[in-house]
C-alpha positions as CSV (number, residue, x, y, z in Angstrom):
1,X,11.1,26.2,-1.2
2,X,10.7,22.9,0.6
3,X,8.3,23.1,3.5
4,X,8.6,21.5,7.0
5,X,5.7,19.7,8.6
6,X,5.1,18.4,12.1
7,X,3.3,15.1,12.6
8,X,2.2,13.7,15.9
9,X,2.6,10.0,16.7
10,X,-0.1,8.0,14.8
11,X,-0.7,10.8,12.2
12,X,-1.2,9.8,8.6
13,X,1.3,11.5,6.2
14,X,-0.4,10.1,3.1
15,X,-2.6,7.2,2.1
16,X,-2.2,4.6,-0.5
17,X,-3.8,5.9,-3.7
18,X,-3.1,9.6,-3.0
19,X,-1.7,11.7,-5.8
20,X,2.1,11.7,-5.4
21,X,3.3,15.3,-5.9
22,X,5.8,15.5,-3.0
23,X,9.1,13.8,-1.9
24,X,9.7,13.6,1.8
25,X,12.8,13.5,4.0
26,X,12.5,12.6,7.7
27,X,14.3,15.2,9.8
28,X,13.6,13.6,13.1
29,X,11.2,11.0,14.5
30,X,10.2,7.7,12.8
31,X,7.8,6.8,10.0
32,X,6.3,3.5,8.9
33,X,5.5,2.6,5.3
34,X,2.8,0.0,5.0
35,X,2.3,-1.8,1.7
36,X,1.1,-5.2,0.4
37,X,3.4,-8.2,-0.1
38,X,3.3,-9.4,-3.7
39,X,3.5,-13.1,-2.7
40,X,1.3,-13.4,0.4
41,X,-0.9,-10.4,0.1
42,X,-0.1,-9.6,3.8
43,X,0.8,-6.1,5.0
44,X,4.5,-5.4,5.2
45,X,6.1,-2.5,7.0
46,X,9.3,-0.5,6.2
47,X,10.6,1.9,8.8
48,X,12.0,5.3,7.7
49,X,14.8,6.5,10.0
50,X,16.0,10.0,10.6
51,X,17.7,11.5,7.5
52,X,16.1,9.0,5.1
53,X,13.7,10.0,2.3
54,X,10.4,8.4,1.2
55,X,7.7,8.8,-1.4
56,X,10.3,9.1,-4.1
57,X,9.3,6.4,-6.6
58,X,5.7,7.4,-6.9
59,X,6.5,11.1,-7.1
60,X,9.2,10.8,-9.7
61,X,7.2,8.2,-11.6
62,X,4.1,10.4,-11.5
63,X,1.8,7.6,-10.2
64,X,-0.4,7.3,-7.1
65,X,1.1,6.3,-3.8
66,X,1.6,2.6,-3.3
67,X,1.7,2.6,0.5
68,X,0.4,4.3,3.6
69,X,2.9,6.5,5.5
70,X,2.2,6.9,9.2
71,X,4.3,8.6,11.9
72,X,5.3,6.1,14.6
73,X,6.7,9.0,16.8
74,X,6.3,12.7,16.8
75,X,8.1,13.5,13.6
76,X,9.4,16.4,11.6
77,X,9.2,16.0,7.8
78,X,10.6,18.1,5.0
79,X,8.4,18.1,1.8
80,X,9.9,18.8,-1.6
81,X,8.0,19.3,-4.8
82,X,9.4,17.1,-7.6
83,X,11.3,19.9,-9.3
84,X,12.7,21.0,-5.9
85,X,13.8,17.5,-5.1
86,X,15.4,17.0,-8.5
87,X,17.5,20.2,-8.0
88,X,18.3,19.1,-4.4
89,X,19.4,15.6,-5.5
90,X,21.4,16.8,-8.5
91,X,23.5,19.0,-6.1
92,X,24.0,16.2,-3.5
93,X,25.7,13.1,-4.8
94,X,25.3,11.4,-1.4
95,X,21.5,11.6,-1.8
96,X,21.7,10.1,-5.3
97,X,23.8,7.2,-4.0
98,X,21.4,6.6,-1.1
99,X,18.5,6.5,-3.6
100,X,20.3,4.0,-5.7
101,X,21.0,1.8,-2.7
102,X,17.4,1.9,-1.5
103,X,16.0,1.2,-5.0
104,X,18.5,-1.6,-5.6
105,X,17.4,-3.3,-2.4
106,X,13.7,-3.0,-3.2
107,X,14.3,-4.4,-6.8
108,X,16.2,-7.4,-5.4
109,X,13.3,-8.1,-3.0
110,X,10.7,-7.9,-5.8
111,X,12.9,-10.0,-8.0
112,X,13.2,-12.6,-5.3
113,X,9.5,-12.8,-4.8
114,X,8.9,-13.2,-8.6
115,X,11.5,-16.0,-8.7
116,X,9.7,-17.8,-5.9
117,X,6.4,-17.4,-7.6
118,X,7.5,-18.2,-11.1
119,X,10.5,-20.6,-10.4
120,X,12.5,-18.8,-13.0
121,X,15.4,-16.3,-13.0
122,X,14.5,-14.0,-15.8
123,X,11.3,-13.0,-17.6
124,X,10.2,-9.9,-19.4
125,X,7.7,-7.8,-17.4
126,X,4.7,-8.6,-19.5
127,X,5.2,-12.4,-19.3
128,X,6.1,-12.2,-15.6
129,X,2.9,-10.2,-14.7
130,X,0.7,-12.6,-16.7
131,X,2.4,-15.7,-15.1
132,X,1.8,-14.3,-11.6
133,X,-1.9,-14.0,-12.4
134,X,-1.9,-17.6,-13.7
135,X,-0.1,-18.7,-10.5
136,X,-2.7,-17.1,-8.2
137,X,-5.6,-18.5,-10.3
138,X,-4.2,-22.1,-10.0
139,X,-3.8,-21.6,-6.3
140,X,-7.4,-20.4,-6.1
141,X,-6.3,-17.1,-4.7
142,X,-8.9,-15.4,-6.8
143,X,-8.7,-11.9,-5.2
144,X,-5.0,-11.7,-6.1
145,X,-5.6,-13.2,-9.5
146,X,-8.3,-10.6,-10.2
147,X,-6.0,-7.7,-9.2
148,X,-3.0,-9.0,-11.3
149,X,-5.0,-9.7,-14.4
150,X,-6.6,-6.2,-14.0
151,X,-3.1,-4.7,-13.9
152,X,-2.1,-6.7,-16.9
153,X,-5.0,-5.4,-19.0
154,X,-4.2,-1.9,-17.9
155,X,-0.5,-2.0,-18.6
156,X,-0.5,-4.3,-21.7
157,X,-3.8,-3.6,-23.6
158,X,-2.2,-5.1,-26.8
159,X,-0.2,-7.8,-25.0
160,X,0.3,-11.2,-26.5
161,X,-1.7,-12.8,-23.6
162,X,-4.5,-10.3,-23.7
163,X,-7.3,-12.8,-24.7
164,X,-6.3,-15.3,-22.0
165,X,-5.9,-12.6,-19.4
166,X,-9.4,-11.3,-20.2
167,X,-10.9,-14.8,-19.8
168,X,-8.9,-15.5,-16.6
169,X,-10.1,-12.2,-15.1
170,X,-13.7,-13.3,-15.7
171,X,-13.0,-16.7,-14.1
172,X,-11.5,-15.0,-11.0
173,X,-14.4,-12.6,-10.8
174,X,-16.9,-15.4,-11.1
175,X,-15.2,-17.5,-8.5
176,X,-15.2,-14.6,-6.1
177,X,-18.9,-14.0,-6.7
178,X,-19.7,-17.6,-6.2
179,X,-17.7,-17.8,-3.0
180,X,-19.4,-14.7,-1.6
181,X,-22.8,-16.1,-2.5
182,X,-22.0,-19.4,-0.8
183,X,-20.8,-17.6,2.3
184,X,-24.0,-15.4,2.3
185,X,-26.2,-18.5,2.0
186,X,-24.5,-20.4,4.7
187,X,-24.2,-17.8,7.4
188,X,-26.6,-15.0,6.3
189,X,-29.1,-15.5,9.1
190,X,-26.4,-15.7,11.9
191,X,-24.6,-12.6,10.6
192,X,-27.9,-10.6,10.2
193,X,-29.0,-11.5,13.7
194,X,-25.6,-10.7,15.3
195,X,-25.4,-7.4,13.4
196,X,-28.9,-6.3,14.6
197,X,-28.0,-7.4,18.1
198,X,-24.9,-5.2,18.1
199,X,-26.8,-2.2,16.7
200,X,-29.2,-2.7,19.6
201,X,-26.4,-2.6,22.1
202,X,-25.1,0.6,20.4
203,X,-28.5,2.2,20.9
204,X,-28.3,1.4,24.6
205,X,-24.9,2.9,24.9
206,X,-23.2,-0.5,25.4
207,X,-20.4,0.1,22.9
208,X,-17.9,-2.3,24.4
209,X,-20.3,-5.2,24.1
210,X,-21.3,-4.1,20.6
211,X,-17.6,-4.0,19.6
212,X,-17.1,-7.6,20.6
213,X,-20.0,-8.7,18.4
214,X,-19.0,-6.6,15.4
215,X,-15.5,-8.1,15.7
216,X,-17.0,-11.6,15.7
217,X,-18.9,-10.8,12.5
218,X,-15.8,-9.7,10.7
219,X,-13.9,-12.8,11.9
220,X,-16.6,-15.4,11.1
221,X,-18.2,-13.9,7.9
222,X,-15.4,-11.8,6.4
223,X,-16.9,-11.8,2.9
224,X,-20.4,-10.8,3.9
225,X,-22.0,-7.4,3.6
226,X,-22.5,-7.5,7.3
227,X,-18.7,-7.7,7.8
228,X,-18.4,-4.6,5.5
229,X,-20.9,-2.8,7.7
230,X,-19.3,-4.0,10.9
231,X,-15.8,-2.8,9.9
232,X,-16.9,0.8,10.1
233,X,-18.9,0.2,13.3
234,X,-15.8,-1.1,15.1
235,X,-14.0,2.1,14.5
236,X,-17.1,4.1,15.5
237,X,-17.1,2.2,18.8
238,X,-13.5,3.1,19.5
239,X,-14.4,6.8,18.9
240,X,-17.5,6.7,21.1
241,X,-15.5,5.0,23.9
242,X,-13.1,8.0,23.7
243,X,-10.3,5.6,22.6
244,X,-9.0,8.1,20.1
245,X,-5.5,6.7,19.5
246,X,-7.0,3.2,19.0
247,X,-9.6,4.8,16.6
248,X,-6.8,6.4,14.5
249,X,-4.7,3.2,14.4
250,X,-7.8,1.1,13.5
251,X,-9.0,3.2,10.7
252,X,-5.5,3.7,9.3
253,X,-5.1,-0.1,9.1
254,X,-8.6,-0.4,7.6
255,X,-7.7,2.1,4.9
256,X,-4.7,0.0,4.0
257,X,-6.5,-3.3,3.9
258,X,-9.7,-2.1,2.3
259,X,-8.8,0.9,0.0
260,X,-12.2,0.5,-1.8
261,X,-14.4,0.2,1.3
262,X,-17.7,2.1,0.6
263,X,-17.2,4.2,3.8
264,X,-13.7,5.5,3.1
265,X,-14.8,9.1,3.6
266,X,-16.4,8.3,7.0
267,X,-13.3,6.5,8.1
268,X,-11.0,9.4,7.3
269,X,-13.5,11.7,9.0
270,X,-13.3,9.7,12.2
271,X,-9.5,9.9,12.0
272,X,-9.8,13.6,11.7
273,X,-12.3,13.8,14.6
274,X,-9.9,11.7,16.8
275,X,-7.0,14.0,16.0
276,X,-9.1,17.0,16.8
277,X,-10.2,15.5,20.1
278,X,-6.5,14.9,20.9
279,X,-5.7,18.5,20.1
280,X,-4.0,17.9,16.8
281,X,-5.7,20.6,14.9
282,X,-3.2,20.7,12.0
283,X,-3.6,17.0,11.3
284,X,-7.4,17.2,11.6
285,X,-7.6,20.1,9.2
286,X,-5.5,18.3,6.6
287,X,-7.7,15.2,6.9
288,X,-10.9,17.2,6.6
289,X,-9.6,19.0,3.5
290,X,-8.7,15.7,2.0
291,X,-12.3,14.4,2.4
292,X,-13.5,17.5,0.4
293,X,-11.4,16.2,-2.6
294,X,-13.0,12.7,-2.5
295,X,-15.9,11.8,-4.7
296,X,-19.3,11.3,-3.1
297,X,-19.9,11.4,0.6
298,X,-22.1,14.6,0.5
299,X,-23.5,14.1,4.0
300,X,-20.0,13.7,5.5
301,X,-18.8,16.7,3.6
302,X,-21.4,18.9,5.3
303,X,-20.0,17.7,8.6
304,X,-16.4,18.3,7.4
305,X,-17.2,21.9,6.4
306,X,-18.7,22.5,9.9
307,X,-15.6,21.0,11.5
308,X,-13.3,23.3,9.4
309,X,-15.4,26.3,10.4
310,X,-15.1,25.2,14.0
311,X,-11.3,25.1,13.6
312,X,-11.2,28.4,11.9
313,X,-9.9,27.0,8.6
């Protein structure tokens, strides 16, 4: 049977990359879906209204979530397993028509973006994906090119452009590495000095001043290792300053922008801690349990187990 869940405002329903084994229908409240725009790489937001469903494509297609889903208001969500949803949809023609309308709109939007990028109306998927990578490479948007060529090699291991895609992937990776090295050489000393100063302020309990410096590091040296370190410290400052809602929002955005950040487990832990401090025990427990399924993070997992024991879970 479908299950009903309550989510407080700011709670994460699922993260990008999570296994997709449920389809959701919003009974009341409001949910935001955050995903990355194909053309610009910027975050885009779709708002789910009462009575609408979400998480369908990835669940029915048996692939990982492509977006973050976050409650914008206190929300009630009904969760279906895939077989449950298939039975439900087959008995409700209105649901099927709504699905077709949503998917049609999304496909038109994707097709429009591809047409802008490729300046053509129709291409087969393999050629289209390869040409998107070529476009990004020529525009020197190497991070995008790396991602697209990586997808091409995964989806079309015997594709007609496989040799060129492999070579272009290496070019994008080399360009990214060279750019990061240049950045490190130019601003390494300033970033190191600023980061150490911020840590000193943290040790003195001056978290607001430390936050300002950590933020400056991420703005001025975004590709440096010190920016990577500062990203997690910014959220930690929010938490220490008892700004729990801000902490949840910050780390939720961080998980969307940096899904491979080395401190993912710690970020999720702080979201759980903030929910716990706000009295949202159900959300906190769900986040703690999620951390236990993540690879690595042994030190965090000890804290997680202690938190679950504290909550009686």
